[in-house]
N, C-alpha and C positions, 0 to 999 in steps of 0.2 A: 627703325621701326616707324611705321606710319601712325598718324594720329587716330585713324579709323581702324587700326589693327585690333582685332578682337582677342588676340592671343594674351596680351597683358591683362585684359579684363577677365578672361577665362581663368588665368592663373590666380588672379585676385579672388574671384568667387570660389574656386575650388579650395584655395588655401584657407579662406575664412570658414568654409563649411567643414573642412577637415579639422581645423583648429577647434571648432565647436564640438565635433564628435569625439575627438581625442581628449579634449578637456573634460567632457562628461565621463568618459571611460576612466581617465586617470583619477579624477576626484572620487569616483565610485569605488575604485580598487583601493585607494588610500583610506577611504572612509570605513570600510568593513573591518570589524575587529577579529582577531585570530580565534577567539572563543566561539564566535558566531560561525566562522568558517568550519570549525570542527563539528558543530551541530549540523551544518549543511552536508558535510561529508557523511556523517552518520545517517542522514536521511537518504543519501544516495542520489542527490539531485545532479542532473547533467551540468558539467562545468565545475562542480565542487572540487574534484581532484586537482584540476588545473589551478583553481583558486588557492588550494592548499599548497601546491608547488610554488606559486607566485609569492606566497607569504614567506617562504624560506629562500627566495632568490637573493643573490648577493646585491643586486641593484634595487631590491625592495619590490613590493607588489606592483607599484606603478612606475617603476624606473624606466622600463622600456617605452612606455607611453609618454613619459616626460621628454625623452629624446625626440620623439615624433612631434610633440607639441611645440618644442623649440624650433624645429625645422619649419613647421607651418606658420609659426609666429613670425619668423624671419622672412619667410616667403611672402607673407601678407604685407609686411612693412616694405619690403623691397619692390614688390609689384605696384603698390600704391605710389611709392616714390617715383617709380619709372613712368607710370601713367601721368603724374603731375609734371615731371620734367619734360616729357614729350609734348604735353598739352600747353604748358606755360613758358616754353623756351628757357627752362632751368632757372626760374625765379625762385630763389631759395626760401623766400618767405612762404610761398605756396607749398613748397616741398615740406617745410617744417610744420605748417598747419595741417597738411594732409597726414603726415606721420603722427602728429599729436592726435588727430581725429581717429586714426587707425588704432593707436594705443588705447584710447578711451573705448572704442568699439570692442576690441579684444578683451579689455578688462571687464566690461559689462557682460560679455559672453562668458567669461570665467566665473563671474558672480552667479549668473544664471545656471551654469553647470554645477556649482556648489549647491544651489537650491534643489536642482533635480537629483543630485546625489543623495541629499538628505531624505528626499521622498521615495526614490526608487533605486537607491544605491545597491541593495542586495540583488535585485533582479538584473540590473545593468551589469553588475560584477559577474554574475553567473553567465550572462550572455557573452561578455567580452573576455572572459578568463582564458579560453583556449587560444584565440589569436594573440592575446597579450603574453601568454606563456611561450608561444612560438617566437615572438619578438624578443622576449627575455633570453631564450636559448640562442637566438641569433646574435644578440649583443654581448653575451658573456663568452669569454674565451674558453 
C-alpha cells in the first residue's frame, strides 16, 4: 500500500461514521423500555411491531447492532494502525499512540450516542427497528 493511497483513509472514515451510526441505534434500542414499546404498538406507529419483535429476540433488542458495532470498532482500529504503519515505517510508539487516540475518539462518540439516545431514543428506535429486526433474523439460527 502506498503512503498516498486513499483506500485506508476511506476505510477509516467509513468505519468511524458507521460506528457512530450503529452506536446511536444500538443505544437507542437498548434504552427504550418494554412497557413503552407496548404503548407505541397500541398507537400503531410505523416500526413499533418490529421494535416489539426485537424486544423478544434471543440476542436482545440491540444484539444485532452490537455485532456490527464491534466490526466497525475493529475496522477503525485496524485501519488507523495500518495508516500509521505505512506512514511511519512501523514505529510501534506511533502505532500505539494512534490506536490510543482512536480508542479515545470512539469512546467519545459512544458517549455522544448515549446522550442522543436519551434525547431522541424513541424516535431513533422506531426508525431503525425494521433494519435491526432484519439483522436480528439474519444473525439468529
